[in-house]
Structures are given as C-alpha cells and as structure tokens.
C-alpha distance (Angstrom), angle and dihedral (degrees) to the residues before:
residue distance angle dihedral
M1 . . .
T2 3.81 . .
K3 3.79 129.0 .
R4 3.79 90.2 -104.7
R5 3.78 90.3 54.3
L6 3.80 87.2 60.3
A7 3.83 93.7 54.1
I8 3.79 98.1 96.3
P9 3.83 97.6 39.8
L10 3.80 89.5 48.8
L11 3.81 89.3 49.6
I12 3.78 91.4 53.5
L13 3.81 92.1 44.7
L14 3.79 91.7 51.0
A15 3.78 91.3 49.7
L16 3.79 91.1 50.8
C17 3.80 92.1 50.6
L18 3.78 93.1 48.7
C19 3.78 92.5 45.9
A20 3.79 91.8 49.9
S21 3.81 91.2 58.3
A22 3.80 95.2 39.9
W23 3.78 99.0 47.0
A24 3.79 90.4 65.9
Q25 3.79 89.2 55.4
D26 3.80 102.9 38.9
E27 3.82 99.9 22.7
L28 3.77 94.9 -134.7
P29 3.80 112.8 175.6
R30 3.79 118.8 -111.2
P31 2.94 111.2 -99.6
L32 3.79 103.7 18.4
T33 3.80 108.9 -130.3
L34 3.78 123.3 -159.8
A35 3.82 89.6 -106.5
D36 3.81 89.0 53.3
A37 3.80 90.5 50.1
F38 3.81 89.9 51.2
R39 3.80 91.2 51.7
V40 3.81 94.8 47.6
A41 3.81 92.4 46.9
L42 3.80 92.7 51.2
E43 3.80 90.7 48.3
R44 3.81 98.6 45.4
N45 3.79 112.8 21.7
P46 3.83 109.8 106.2
S47 3.80 93.7 -143.4
V48 3.82 89.7 71.5
A49 3.80 92.0 46.7
A50 3.81 90.1 50.0
A51 3.81 91.2 52.1
E52 3.81 90.0 48.3
S53 3.81 90.6 51.7
D54 3.80 90.8 49.9
L55 3.80 89.3 51.5
A56 3.81 91.1 50.1
G57 3.81 89.4 52.3
R58 3.81 91.9 50.2
R59 3.80 91.1 50.0
A60 3.80 90.6 50.2
S61 3.81 89.4 51.3
L62 3.81 90.2 51.6
D63 3.81 90.6 50.2
A64 3.79 89.2 51.3
Q65 3.81 91.2 53.5
K66 3.80 92.6 47.1
A67 3.79 90.0 48.6
R68 3.81 89.0 66.7
R69 3.82 86.8 73.6
Q70 3.79 93.1 53.4
P71 3.79 126.0 82.9
T72 3.78 121.0 -103.3
L73 3.77 122.1 -139.8
S74 3.80 121.4 -159.6
A75 3.78 134.5 176.1
G76 3.78 127.2 -159.6
W77 3.77 137.8 -174.4
N78 3.78 126.7 -173.3
W79 3.80 130.5 -179.4
Q80 3.78 120.3 -175.7
T81 3.78 134.4 169.6
Q82 3.80 123.2 -170.2
Q83 3.80 132.8 -171.9
S84 3.82 115.2 -148.7
L85 3.82 127.0 -175.1
L86 3.81 91.9 -140.0
H87 3.80 104.0 34.9
G88 3.77 102.6 26.0
R89 3.77 123.6 -136.7
T90 3.81 120.4 -14.5
T91 3.79 127.5 -174.1
S92 3.81 128.1 -164.0
R93 3.76 128.7 -170.1
D94 3.82 119.0 -171.0
L95 3.81 127.4 -177.1
S96 3.82 120.7 177.9
L97 3.81 140.1 173.6
T98 3.82 115.7 -164.3
L99 3.82 132.5 -173.3
N100 3.84 119.2 -164.2
Q101 3.79 125.8 -171.0
T102 3.81 131.1 -177.2
F103 3.81 107.6 -150.2
Y104 3.79 97.0 -179.3
E105 3.79 137.2 0.1
S106 3.78 126.5 174.6
G107 3.80 112.6 -112.6
L108 3.80 95.6 13.7
N109 3.81 94.1 113.5
K110 3.79 90.2 49.4
S111 3.83 90.9 52.2
I112 3.77 91.7 50.3
G113 3.80 91.7 45.9
A114 3.81 92.6 50.4
A115 3.81 90.9 49.2
G116 3.81 89.6 49.8
Q117 3.79 91.0 52.1
Q118 3.81 90.1 51.5
V119 3.81 89.8 52.5
Q120 3.80 91.0 52.9
A121 3.80 89.8 46.8
S122 3.81 90.1 52.4
E123 3.80 90.9 49.0
A124 3.79 89.4 53.8
S125 3.80 90.7 45.2
L126 3.80 90.1 54.2
E127 3.78 89.3 52.6
D128 3.79 89.6 48.3
S129 3.81 91.5 51.2
R130 3.79 88.3 55.3
R131 3.80 91.3 46.8
Q132 3.79 93.6 52.2
L133 3.81 92.5 44.2
L134 3.81 93.4 51.7
K135 3.80 90.3 46.8
Q136 3.81 90.0 55.6
V137 3.81 91.5 45.8
A138 3.82 92.6 50.9
T139 3.80 92.0 47.5
T140 3.81 93.9 47.5
Y141 3.80 92.9 43.7
H142 3.80 92.7 55.5
T143 3.79 91.2 41.6
I144 3.80 89.1 58.7
L145 3.81 91.4 48.7
A146 3.79 90.5 49.3
D147 3.81 92.9 47.7
Q148 3.80 91.4 48.3
E149 3.78 90.9 52.0
M150 3.80 90.6 46.7
A151 3.82 87.3 52.0
R152 3.80 89.5 55.4
V153 3.80 90.0 50.1
A154 3.81 89.8 50.6
D155 3.82 90.2 47.4
D156 3.81 89.9 52.7
A157 3.80 88.8 49.9
V158 3.81 91.2 54.8
S159 3.80 90.4 49.6
A160 3.81 92.2 48.1
A161 3.81 92.3 48.2
Q162 3.79 91.0 50.9
Q163 3.80 90.2 51.1
H164 3.80 90.3 50.0
L165 3.79 90.3 51.0
E166 3.79 91.6 50.1
L167 3.79 90.0 48.8
V168 3.80 93.5 49.7
N169 3.80 92.3 46.6
A170 3.79 89.7 52.8
R171 3.80 92.3 50.6
I172 3.81 91.4 46.2
E173 3.80 89.9 52.8
A174 3.81 89.3 48.0
G175 3.80 90.0 51.7
S176 3.82 94.4 -120.5
A177 3.83 94.6 110.8
A178 3.78 135.3 42.0
P179 3.83 121.0 -115.6
V180 3.80 89.3 -118.9
D181 3.81 88.1 71.2
R182 3.78 87.9 71.8
L183 3.82 92.1 66.8
S184 3.80 96.9 68.3
V185 3.80 91.8 46.4
E186 3.79 92.3 49.3
A187 3.81 88.4 50.6
E188 3.80 88.6 50.9
L189 3.81 90.9 51.1
A190 3.81 92.9 48.1
D191 3.80 90.6 50.0
A192 3.81 90.7 49.7
H193 3.82 91.1 50.6
Y194 3.80 90.1 50.6
E195 3.80 92.9 51.7
S196 3.81 90.4 46.2
V197 3.80 91.1 56.6
Q198 3.79 91.2 47.7
T199 3.80 94.3 50.4
V200 3.81 93.7 47.9
N201 3.80 91.0 51.3
A202 3.80 90.5 47.8
V203 3.81 90.1 54.3
W204 3.80 92.8 52.9
Q205 3.79 93.2 46.1
A206 3.79 91.5 52.3
I207 3.82 90.6 46.6
A208 3.81 89.2 53.0
Q209 3.79 89.1 53.7
L210 3.81 91.7 50.9
Q211 3.81 90.7 47.6
A212 3.80 89.2 56.0
L213 3.80 93.3 47.8
L214 3.82 91.4 49.4
A215 3.84 91.5 42.0
L216 3.81 91.2 -125.0
P217 3.80 124.4 158.1
P218 3.81 114.8 -105.4
I219 3.81 92.2 -108.0
T220 3.81 91.7 59.2
V221 3.80 106.0 88.6
P222 3.82 111.2 -178.2
M223 3.79 119.5 -140.8
L224 3.78 108.0 -141.5
G225 3.78 127.4 -142.0
E226 3.76 125.8 -135.0
A227 3.78 120.8 -71.1
A228 3.79 112.3 -90.4
E229 3.78 120.8 -116.9
I230 3.78 110.0 -95.7
D231 3.79 129.7 -160.5
Y232 3.78 100.7 -137.6
G233 3.79 95.3 -157.0
Q234 3.76 103.3 160.1
G235 3.78 106.5 -175.9
K236 3.78 124.4 -175.0
L237 3.77 120.7 -33.7
E238 3.80 91.0 -135.1
S239 3.80 90.9 56.9
W240 3.79 92.5 52.6
I241 3.82 91.2 48.6
D242 3.80 92.7 48.5
E243 3.80 90.4 49.3
A244 3.79 91.9 49.7
L245 3.80 94.2 48.9
A246 3.80 90.5 47.9
Q247 3.80 101.9 46.3
R248 3.79 113.6 10.4
P249 3.80 106.0 126.0
D250 3.80 96.4 -132.6
I251 3.82 88.1 54.3
V252 3.81 90.3 49.9
A253 3.81 91.1 47.2
R254 3.78 91.8 51.8
Q255 3.83 91.3 49.6
H256 3.80 90.7 55.8
Q257 3.79 91.0 46.3
V258 3.80 90.5 53.9
R259 3.80 90.5 50.1
A260 3.82 90.5 48.5
A261 3.81 88.9 52.2
E262 3.82 90.2 51.2
L263 3.81 91.1 52.5
N264 3.79 89.9 47.3
V265 3.80 90.0 56.4
E266 3.80 90.6 51.0
Q267 3.79 91.1 48.4
T268 3.81 94.9 50.5
K269 3.82 90.9 47.8
I270 3.81 89.2 58.5
A271 3.80 89.7 62.7
T272 3.82 90.4 59.3
G273 3.81 93.9 54.1
M274 3.77 140.4 41.4
S275 3.80 113.8 -43.9
F276 3.80 130.4 -169.9
S277 3.78 136.2 -156.6
V278 3.78 135.5 -178.5
V279 3.81 119.0 -169.2
G280 3.78 137.1 169.2
A281 3.78 137.5 -166.2
A282 3.78 136.1 -171.2
G283 3.76 130.2 -178.4
Y284 3.75 148.2 164.4
G285 3.76 124.6 -146.2
Q286 3.76 142.8 177.4
Y287 3.77 111.3 -149.9
T288 3.78 134.2 175.1
D289 3.79 96.5 -90.7
T290 3.80 104.6 12.6
S291 3.77 140.6 29.8
G292 3.78 134.9 -172.1
E293 3.77 144.9 91.3
S294 3.80 133.6 -57.6
W295 3.80 135.9 -173.8
S296 3.77 140.2 -178.4
V297 3.80 140.0 -171.6
G298 3.77 122.2 -163.6
A299 3.77 137.8 -179.2
G300 3.77 126.4 -167.1
V301 3.78 139.6 -171.5
S302 3.78 124.6 -167.8
F303 3.77 134.0 -178.7
P304 3.81 121.6 -177.2
L305 3.78 113.1 -132.5
H306 3.78 91.9 -167.4
D307 3.82 126.1 3.3
R308 3.79 113.9 152.1
Q309 3.79 91.7 174.9
A310 3.82 91.9 60.3
Q311 3.79 91.2 48.2
A312 3.80 91.0 49.8
E313 3.80 90.1 50.7
V314 3.82 89.5 54.5
E315 3.80 90.7 51.4
Q316 3.81 90.4 48.7
A317 3.80 91.6 49.2
R318 3.80 91.4 50.3
A319 3.81 91.1 50.2
S320 3.82 90.2 49.6
L321 3.80 89.7 50.3
E322 3.80 92.3 51.4
A323 3.80 90.6 48.0
A324 3.82 90.4 50.4
R325 3.80 91.1 50.7
Q326 3.80 92.6 49.2
Q327 3.80 91.4 47.3
F328 3.79 88.7 51.3
S329 3.80 90.7 52.9
E330 3.80 90.6 47.7
L331 3.81 90.8 49.4
K332 3.81 91.6 53.6
L333 3.79 89.5 53.6
T334 3.81 90.1 48.7
V335 3.80 92.3 49.7
T336 3.79 91.4 48.9
R337 3.81 90.7 50.8
E338 3.82 93.8 47.3
V339 3.81 93.2 49.9
S340 3.80 92.4 45.3
Q341 3.81 92.9 49.4
A342 3.81 92.0 48.7
W343 3.82 91.3 47.5
Y344 3.79 93.5 51.4
A345 3.80 91.3 42.5
L346 3.80 89.3 55.2
R347 3.78 91.8 49.6
D348 3.80 91.6 47.4
A349 3.82 93.4 48.0
S350 3.80 92.0 47.3
Q351 3.77 91.0 53.2
R352 3.81 91.0 46.0
V353 3.81 90.6 53.0
V354 3.81 90.7 57.3
A355 3.80 92.2 46.0
A356 3.81 92.9 45.1
Q357 3.80 92.6 50.9
A358 3.79 89.9 55.0
S359 3.81 90.3 45.6
V360 3.82 91.8 52.8
E361 3.80 92.0 50.9
A362 3.80 92.2 48.2
A363 3.82 93.1 45.2
R364 3.80 91.5 49.3
A365 3.79 92.1 50.1
N366 3.80 90.2 48.6
L367 3.82 91.3 49.3
D368 3.80 92.6 51.0
S369 3.79 90.8 48.9
T370 3.80 93.1 47.4
Q371 3.81 92.1 49.0
E372 3.82 90.3 52.2
Q373 3.81 90.4 49.3
Y374 3.80 91.0 50.0
A375 3.80 90.9 49.0
T376 3.81 89.8 55.6
G377 3.82 93.3 43.2
V378 3.80 95.2 -112.3
T379 3.84 94.6 122.2
D380 3.81 137.7 19.5
I381 3.79 132.6 -109.3
V382 3.82 92.3 -99.9
A383 3.79 89.7 68.2
V384 3.80 89.4 51.5
T385 3.80 94.0 50.2
D386 3.79 90.6 46.8
A387 3.79 91.0 50.9
E388 3.79 90.4 47.0
L389 3.81 90.5 50.7
N390 3.81 91.8 49.5
W391 3.80 91.2 50.3
R392 3.80 92.0 48.7
R393 3.78 91.9 49.4
A394 3.79 90.9 48.9
R395 3.80 90.9 51.6
G396 3.80 90.7 49.0
Q397 3.80 91.4 49.5
L398 3.80 90.4 51.2
V399 3.81 92.0 50.1
Q400 3.79 91.5 48.1
A401 3.81 93.5 46.5
R402 3.81 92.7 50.6
Y403 3.77 94.3 51.4
D404 3.79 92.4 40.0
R405 3.80 85.5 57.8
N406 3.81 91.3 51.5
V407 3.79 92.8 48.4
A408 3.81 92.7 46.3
Y409 3.78 91.6 51.0
Y410 3.80 93.8 50.8
N411 3.81 88.8 46.4
L412 3.79 88.2 53.2
L413 3.79 92.0 49.5
A414 3.79 92.6 47.9
G415 3.79 91.0 43.2
S416 3.80 90.1 57.3
G417 3.80 89.8 55.0
R418 3.78 99.8 -107.1
L419 3.78 120.0 146.3
L420 3.80 102.1 -125.2
T421 3.79 94.4 -142.1
K422 3.80 92.4 65.9
S423 3.79 118.2 102.6
D424 3.82 93.0 -125.9
A425 3.81 94.1 50.0
T426 3.79 94.2 108.6
A427 3.80 97.5 50.0
P428 3.82 113.5 108.7
P429 3.79 115.5 -128.4
E430 3.81 92.0 -113.9
Q431 3.78 116.1 33.0
E432 3.79 94.2 -165.7
E433 3.80 90.6 64.6
T434 3.81 102.2 57.5
V435 3.79 101.8 122.8
I436 3.78 117.0 96.0
E437 3.75 109.0 -135.6
C-alpha cells in the first residue's frame, strides 16, 4: 500500500480527530445533518444578525414617528440669585411642570406610514437574508458530499491501477507480456493519483466554505451525514414562478419600499402647499411671586410663497420613486430567470441521473468482460485500463448528476421564496404535476 493509497483514510482520520476536539467546544451534532447545518447557520452567521439589527433600527424609527402624536411631559426647576448695585440681592426660585400635545400636523400620517412600510420591508429583508443563507448552506453541504464521494471514486481508481500494475508485472516476469505493457498502466496510475489530489483539495475547499457559512473556527471540521431522501416533484414552471413573484421575501421587501417612496412623495408635496397644525399646552408652576396653572391652544396655517428647496425635495422624491419602481420591475425579471434556470437545471440533472445509471451499468459490464478477456489472453492491458477509465468516469458522472439534482432542487425551493427549514419546503406547488417529462 503506497502513501497515496493512504490519502483518503488519513483525510477521514484527520477530520475525526479535529471534530472530536471541536465538538466539545461548539457542540456540533455527530454527524451534522442538513437540518443541523441550517440551525447553526441561522444562529451564528453574522448576515442574519446584521439584518435583525437593521430591523430593530427601522422599528425604533417608526416608534419615533408615532411618538410625535403622543404628549410630552417636562419638568423644570431654576434657582437664581443676583446682586445689583441699586436693588441689592434678589433671589428667584421657579418650578414648572408642562404638558404639550400636538393634535394635528400636516404630513405626520404620511411620515408614520412611510416608516411603517420601511419596517415591513426590513422584516421581509430579514427573511430574505435567511433564505439566501440557507440556499448557500444547502448548496455547500451537498457539494461536500459530492466531493467526498468523488474522492472515494478516485481512491478506488488508485487501488485498481495499482492492482493492474501488479498484474502486468507478474505477467512480464512470467514472460507472457511485454515490458511495454507497463507504460499504459503506469500512466493510468499517475492519472488516478492526480485525480485523487484534486478531489481531496475540493473537499477541503468546500468544507472551508461551510465553516464560513456556519461561522465556525477553522479547527472545527464538521462531519456530514448522508444526504436525505428527497421527493423531486417538479411541478409546472409557471406555478413556481407565480409562487416566487407572490411570496419571495425580496419581492415583498421591494413592494414595501415602493409604497414608502410613494408616501415620501406625498409628504414632500405637503411642504410646497398649505399646511396646518393644532397644538396645545398645559402647565403648573410655582414662581417667586406667583403660583398656579396655565394652558394654551393654538392653530396655525402656513403657505410658502417661494421655497425652492421644498420643490427640489419633491423632484428628488419623485425620482427616487421612479427608481424604486424600475428596480422592482428588474427584480421580477431576475426572480423569473432564477426560478426558470433552477427548474431547467433540475430537469436536466434528473435526466442525467437516469442516463448516468445506465452508463455505469454498461461500463461495469464492459470492464468485467475486458478483464476476463485479458485473463485468457484475448486482449491486452490497454483495453483493461480503457475500460477501467470509462467505468470510473461513468461513476463520477453519476455522482455529479445526483448532487447536481439536489442542488438544483434546493435552488428551486429557495428561488420560489420558501424557507428551507419549514416542513413543507419540499412540496411542489402542484402535486398533480410531479413527473419530469
């Protein structure tokens, strides 16, 4: 057994050792299922925390706008002593309690409404951050599984090439084969070593990506479980698109942003016309000479005769509204394209799985037949190595097609706007259309 033959076992052993030390620190489940990865990513990834902080800020801004409707209560106390050359020393002590209330103010409802729309947009953006994060986790998770399986295929190829070399060497020593036969087998072994190195590196690169998504330290190497069984019901493309346009959180967020821009236009237009306000105040004070209560009610009307700044703000708000509407239209086109690409990718991968399964069976049968022919001296070792290469490629294509199908399906789910942690995430929009044509 060569050092290269030990590459994959050593990789697995190293991962086990690292996981054993990291599980105690991070309490990752063994093995890490896709559902576990979803949970850890939602708990630890900073993109979700950033979206939550943005939402908290928007809610605080809404509370500030609503507070303009509520009364304000203030208390004051002032003590002052003064020395005058003519009147001597005077001392004043003032204590007051004042209540102010705005009964009506032009544009206040529009400000509150725009702030409310921004809160709803932030809520949808938070949901979209989760959707995108889980999509990346699902893709990376299945990429690791695919790369690990490809590494096993490459490891089997190294083992098979070594067996072929041993077989050829034995026949050369027996005089039943020419030394030149060793060249093709050595080339096969070198090619297998090369692919083994590539697959091992691919595994580690994908693991690094998953570590970043789960916000794990570099020393924490997760051991993944097997891929869950998936019902690849595809449904109609039109149904997926309609679902995405109706419920995808980035679509919902953009709708609220457009409405907020509309309210902003209405609010800025108020400043260019007649505006009204009704306010009231009541207070009680104890002063140096007098004490008692006071109150006031006031109403005001204003109309700007010339205010270029207000007019410019209206023009700016209208331009922002038009930009928001165009961005919304562009987003709908993007969503439609993403869903369509995922739908066709799923159909393509599903068809490739069927074709690859047949190719593996045919390649295996051909390899068995070629090995029997070589054992009886009917064919040469080149035919065996070619058959072995074809079988290995067929196995790799099957692995890739299976995991491409998984990734495409999760892309389709995420593209439709479904949160992948929900129990109904894998249900197609129309159950009667579940057969891929």
